[in-house]
C-alpha positions in Angstrom: 91.0 19.1 -21.3 90.7 16.9 -17.9 87.7 14.9 -20.5 90.6 14.3 -23.1 93.1 13.1 -20.7 90.5 10.4 -18.6 89.3 9.4 -22.1 93.0 8.5 -23.5 93.3 6.6 -19.8 90.4 4.9 -20.1 91.9 3.7 -23.8 94.9 2.9 -22.6 93.7 0.6 -19.6 91.1 -0.8 -21.9 94.0 -2.2 -24.6 95.9 -3.3 -21.4 93.2 -5.6 -20.4 92.6 -6.8 -23.9 96.6 -7.5 -24.1 96.1 -9.3 -20.7 93.0 -10.7 -21.8 95.0 -12.5 -25.1 97.7 -13.9 -23.0 94.9 -15.2 -20.5 93.2 -17.4 -23.6 96.8 -17.8 -25.1 97.7 -19.8 -21.6 94.5 -21.5 -21.8 95.3 -22.6 -24.6 98.9 -23.4 -23.9 97.6 -25.8 -21.3 95.1 -27.6 -22.8 97.2 -28.4 -25.5 100.2 -30.4 -23.1 96.9 -32.3 -21.1 95.5 -33.3 -24.1 98.8 -34.4 -25.8 99.9 -36.2 -22.7 96.3 -38.0 -22.3 97.1 -39.3 -26.3 100.4 -40.4 -25.4 99.3 -42.3 -22.3 95.7 -43.6 -23.6 97.7 -44.2 -26.9 95.1 -42.5 -28.8 95.6 -41.3 -32.3 92.8 -38.9 -32.9 93.2 -37.2 -30.2 96.9 -37.0 -30.4 95.8 -35.2 -34.3 93.6 -32.9 -32.5 95.6 -31.1 -30.4 98.6 -31.0 -33.1 96.0 -28.6 -34.9 94.7 -26.6 -31.9 98.8 -25.1 -31.6 97.2 -22.9 -34.7 95.1 -21.1 -32.7 98.3 -20.1 -29.8 100.5 -19.1 -33.0 97.4 -17.0 -34.3 96.9 -15.0 -30.9 101.0 -14.7 -30.5 100.6 -12.9 -33.6 97.8 -10.5 -32.6 99.7 -9.9 -29.4 103.1 -8.8 -31.1 101.5 -6.4 -33.3 98.7 -5.2 -30.5 102.3 -4.1 -28.3 103.9 -3.1 -31.3 101.2 -0.5 -31.7 100.6 0.2 -28.4 104.6 1.3 -27.7 104.2 3.7 -31.2 101.0 5.0 -30.0 101.2 5.4 -26.1 105.1 5.4 -25.7 104.8 3.9 -21.8 107.2 4.0 -19.4 108.4 2.2 -16.7 105.4 0.0 -15.5 103.5 0.7 -18.1 106.4 -0.5 -20.4 107.0 -3.8 -18.5 103.2 -4.7 -18.8 103.6 -4.8 -21.8 107.2 -5.9 -22.7 105.7 -9.0 -20.5 103.2 -10.1 -22.6 105.4 -10.3 -25.7 107.6 -12.2 -23.5 105.1 -14.3 -22.0 103.6 -14.8 -25.0 106.7 -16.3 -27.0 107.5 -18.7 -24.2 103.5 -19.8 -24.7 104.1 -20.2 -28.4 106.9 -23.1 -27.6 105.0 -24.8 -25.1 102.2 -24.9 -27.5 104.8 -26.4 -29.8 106.2 -28.4 -27.5 102.5 -29.7 -26.6 102.3 -30.5 -30.2 105.8 -32.4 -30.6 105.0 -35.0 -27.8 100.8 -35.3 -29.2 103.4 -36.2 -32.8 105.2 -38.9 -30.6 102.0 -40.4 -29.3 100.9 -40.9 -32.6 104.2 -42.9 -33.1 104.1 -45.1 -30.4 100.7 -45.7 -30.8 100.9 -49.3 -31.8 104.0 -50.1 -29.2 103.9 -51.8 -25.9 104.8 -49.3 -23.3 106.2 -50.2 -19.9 103.8 -49.6 -16.9 106.7 -48.4 -15.0 108.3 -46.0 -17.6 104.7 -44.6 -18.7 103.9 -43.6 -15.1 107.1 -42.0 -14.8 106.6 -39.8 -18.0 102.7 -39.3 -16.9 103.9 -37.9 -13.0 106.5 -35.9 -15.1 104.2 -34.5 -17.1 101.8 -33.6 -14.4 104.5 -31.6 -12.7 105.1 -29.3 -16.0 102.0 -28.7 -16.6 100.9 -27.8 -12.5 104.0 -25.1 -12.8 102.2 -23.9 -16.0 98.7 -23.3 -14.2 100.5 -21.6 -11.2 103.1 -19.3 -13.0 99.9 -17.9 -15.5 98.0 -17.5 -12.4 101.0 -15.8 -11.2 101.2 -13.3 -14.0 97.5 -12.4 -14.0 97.6 -11.8 -10.3 100.5 -9.5 -10.3 102.0 -12.1 -7.5 106.2 -12.3 -7.6 106.2 -14.5 -5.0 104.3 -17.3 -6.6 106.2 -16.8 -9.6 109.4 -17.2 -7.6 108.0 -20.2 -6.2 107.3 -22.0 -9.9 111.3 -20.5 -10.6 112.4 -22.7 -8.0 110.5 -25.5 -8.5 112.0 -26.2 -12.1 114.9 -28.6 -10.4 112.1 -31.2 -9.3 111.3 -31.4 -13.3 114.9 -31.5 -14.2 115.8 -34.5 -11.3 112.4 -36.3 -12.8 113.9 -36.0 -16.5 117.5 -37.4 -15.3 116.0 -40.4 -13.7 113.8 -41.1 -16.5 116.6 -40.3 -19.1 118.9 -43.5 -17.0 115.5 -46.0 -16.9 115.2 -45.4 -20.7 118.5 -45.6 -21.3 118.3 -49.3 -19.4 115.7 -50.6 -21.4 117.6 -49.9 -24.7 120.5 -51.4 -23.1 118.7 -54.7 -22.4 116.8 -55.1 -25.6 117.1 -53.2 -28.7 114.3 -53.8 -29.8 112.8 -51.3 -27.2 115.0 -48.7 -28.8 112.3 -47.2 -31.0 110.1 -47.2 -28.2 112.4 -45.5 -25.8 113.8 -42.9 -28.2 110.6 -41.4 -28.9 110.0 -41.8 -24.7 113.0 -39.8 -24.7 112.0 -37.0 -27.0 108.8 -36.6 -25.0 110.4 -36.1 -21.8 113.1 -33.9 -23.0 109.7 -31.8 -24.9 108.2 -31.9 -21.0 111.5 -30.9 -20.0 111.7 -27.8 -22.0 107.9 -26.8 -20.6 109.4 -26.6 -17.3 112.4 -24.4 -18.9 109.3 -21.9 -20.1 107.4 -21.9 -17.3 110.2 -20.4 -15.7 111.1 -18.2 -17.9 107.7 -16.9 -17.0 108.5 -16.8 -13.5 111.3 -14.2 -14.3 109.2 -12.3 -16.6 106.6 -11.9 -13.8 108.8 -11.2 -11.2 110.4 -8.4 -13.3 107.0 -6.8 -13.6 106.2 -6.8 -10.6 109.6 -5.7 -8.9 111.2 -4.0 -11.9 113.9 -5.9 -11.6 115.5 -9.4 -12.1 115.6 -12.1 -10.2 118.9 -12.6 -8.6 119.6 -15.9 -7.3 121.2 -18.2 -10.0 118.7 -20.0 -11.9 117.8 -23.5 -10.9 118.9 -25.9 -13.5 119.2 -29.7 -12.6 119.3 -31.3 -16.3 122.8 -33.1 -15.9 121.9 -35.0 -19.0 124.3 -34.1 -21.4 127.2 -35.4 -19.4 125.7 -38.9 -18.8 127.7 -41.7 -20.3 126.3 -43.6 -22.9 127.1 -47.0 -24.1 124.8 -49.7 -25.9 127.3 -52.1 -25.3 124.7 -55.5 -24.2 126.7 -57.5 -21.3 127.6 -61.0 -21.8 125.0 -63.5 -20.8 
């Protein structure tokens, strides 16, 4: 009987390890898709953008595998407390990583759309900096999950305001470019969508941070969620000033 119990425990631990490995692999792919999409946009590289768009399919497949394994584990093992939180955390994080993969794919599509457009250096630098910050947040929160480090996750949670502040600034700058010259509207619209996708990556990294904190402590973060995106209330006018 004792040997059977040890076998069940060992088997369950192996299943959890497999689940965690799939999350780690999915996170690595999400980082790759995101990084390549930024690079494709900066370099105006349609081939890299196309390859990046195709890579998102592997992320989607991993999410399906994680969902199936999690459901089977819950049905067979009927886990409780921390064991159940580990499985639920894997489900929630895989959903956020799948969305991050989609956002990276969307950014790559923008890279294809603007490949022949002249790109103002200052705007591209702002977008690049924002992308690097979002990618750094994603890497940090995935490390926090692997290490079960709630403090590190909390640090990512609080830093989301930095991405929002950069998005607000870039949003206003892009509007200014469009108002100054209507010929910029096509390019700036694509860059606006790209910037919004990056801002959403930050939101999903924040979601993962909340999941990691709950996984470790068994309770939600009690502070008010940081949110600095003010673009929904920014007045927009594309009327040109009289010369």
